[in-house]
N, C-alpha and C positions, 0 to 999 in steps of 0.2 A: 390535494388536487391529483385526480387520476387521470394520466394521458389517455387519449382515444387510440386506437390500433393506428392510424394514419399518422399522428403526431409520435409515437413510439416508433414506427418505421423511418420515418425523418429522422429523428434524434439518434437512431441506430447507425443510419447511413452518414450522419455528420459526425460520428464517434469513429466509424470507419476511416472515413477520410482524415480525420485530424490523427489518429494513430499512423496510419500510413504515409502521411507527411513526415512525423516525428520519427519513424523509421528510416526515411530518407534524409531527414537532416539534423536529427539529434543524435551526436556520438554517444551519449550516455545509453540510448535505447539499442539494444543487441536483436530482441526479437519482438513480434506481436504476434500471438495466436489467437485463435478464436475457440470458443466451445462448441459443443456438439451442434450439429444442426438444429435450427428452432431455438438456440438456448440465445438471448443478448449477454454473452460473456466474452470479456478479453482478458488475456494474459500478456501482462507486457514485463520484459524481462530487461533490467538495465544494469549496466557495468559500474560498479564504484572503486574507490581506492580504499578506504577503512574496511568495507563489505564488497567482497569481490564481487557477488551478484545479487541482486534482490528482483523478485518477480512481483508486482503489482497484480492482483485479480479486481477486473471491473464488472459489476454485474447489475444489468439493467433490468427493472421491473416498471409497472405501471406507476408506481409510487415513488422509488428510490432508486438512485445509483450507489450501491453498495460498494466499497473499496476496500482492501485490505492487502497486505504485505506480512510474508512471516518475517518477524524481526530476528529472532534467535531461539535455540532448541530450549527448553526447560533447565533450569540452573541445576547444576550437581552440588552447588553449597550457596551457603549464604542467601537463602531463598528471603528470609524476610528483609535483611539487608537491600537485595536486588529490587523486590515489590515496593519499598518505601522509595527508593530511589526512582522508580518507573511513575509511580504516584505525584512524586514531586514535580517530574518532567512534563506531566500530564497538563500542569497548571501554564507551562510555556508554550504547548503547542497550539496551532492555530487551525482550528478545523479538523485533527485527528486526536488519536488518542490510544496510548497502550493498552491493551487489553490480553488474558490470558484464553489461549483457546486450546485445539484439540491436544491432546498428550502433553497439557500442562507447558506448552510454546508459548511464546511471547507474540503478539501481533500488534502491528499498528492498524487500525482502522477506521473508516470514515463512513458518513453516509450524508449523502445530498438529495433534496427532493428533485424529483426528475423532472419538474418545470422548471428547475433553477439551474439545469445543466448546458453549460455554454463550453464553448473550445477554451475560454480563459479560466474556468472553474475545472475542467478537468487539467490543465495546463498546471494550475495551481496545486492541485491533488497530487498530481505526478513529481512535479516539482518539490513537495513538500515531503512526500515519502521518501524522497532520494535525499534531500538534506538531512531530515532528523535519521535516517538509517546511518549516514556518513557521521553525522555527529555523536549520536549515542550507542552505537555497534560497540564497540572496541572497549570503553567505559564499561558498559553494561556486562559483557564477556568476563573483563577482567573481575567483577564482582561476582557472577555467577560461575566463575570455572577459575578462581583464585589460585587453586594448587598447581593448574595447568599452566599457568602464567609465570609462577615461581620458579618452576624448573628449569 
C-alpha cells in the first residue's frame, strides 16, 4: 500500500512529535537529528551500558519505514564463528535481523510497511534496537576481536 502525500506528511509529523517526546522523557535518547531538507530521515542516538552509544536511522518512504543501526565493525578474526553466532541470534529477534553492510560491518535492520507505522511500533523498534545491542554487543565483540580481549 502506497501512502498518499498527505498521509505521508501526517505520518512524518507524528514521527517528529513522538521522537521529540522521547528526547524529553527517555533518558537513553541522547539526541534526535533530521536528514537533509526534503528527506524523511531521522537519526536517534542512544546511550547504553554495554555499547556506549548506538544510532538508529529511520528512513520513511511511501511504502516503508526502513530502520538500521550500526552494530559493530567488521570482525578482525573468527568471521565464520561470528556470522554463525549472528545467524543463530536472528532466530531469536522479533522484527529485526542482523545483516552485513558497508565495509563488512554488522548492522541490525528492520522494515515496517508505512501504513503500519504507529507510535507503539516505533517505540517497539527503538526499544528492540536498544535491547538487542545491549544484549549481544559484548559477546559479538569478544568473538570478532578475541585477541584484543585476551590481552
